[in-house]
Phi, psi and omega in degrees: 000131181283162178297323179297318178295318178300315180297322179297316179296318180297323176297319178297317185288350176291341182288163181265344185232048182294136181207186184254145174238127179246120179255133176246097185298153180298320185285002180078013177293162180308146177303141177250144183233136181226166176227132175200170178284118187278058173280158179304319180295316179296319179299312180299316180294322178296312178298316180300328177287345186231035182296328189242355186250003179228150174280322190208147172231133176237125178247132180227164173278184183293343177265011181063029173272138184301129170261313185192150168221157183232161171220125180062029177085003180242143181294128180255311180229135178205096183302326180268099185295329177294316176300317180302314179299319180292320178295314181300322180299324179272331184281323184306313178298329178291317180294327182274355179080012180281342178209167180254148177298142178266155176280152177206162181296125180208143177224163176285158177297325179298314178299316181298314181295320178297320179297314180297319178296319179298318178296316179298319178296320179296319178295317181297317178298319179295319179294320179294320180297332180282345182286000000 
C-alpha cells in the first residue's frame, strides 16, 4: 500500500459516520464498493457524481445497516428522515444541474480493507514483541 493510499484512508477515517457505498452500474458491470464519511453533503455529492451511470446506490454504516438507497439517482429508502431532508437539500441543485458535485475524501473498499489488515498486523506484531 502506498503512502498516498494510506493518507487517503486516514482522511476518510477521520469522519464520525464512516460507512460503505455500493454502486450497481447501469451496464451490469460488477458492483463497486467505496468507503467515506456519510455526512449529508458527502452523500449528496456521491449520488450527484453517479446520477447517470448507476442503476442503484446502497449506503450503509459500518455494521451494514441501511443509511439510504437510490434508484435512478433519486432517494428510494432513507430510515432517518432528518438525514434525508439534509441530503435532499444538497442533492436537488445537483440533480437540476444548478451546481456540480464537490470532491470529498473517499477510498475503495479494497483500499480500506488492505489498510485495516495492515493495522491489524502491526498490532499483532507489537503484541508478540511484548511477550
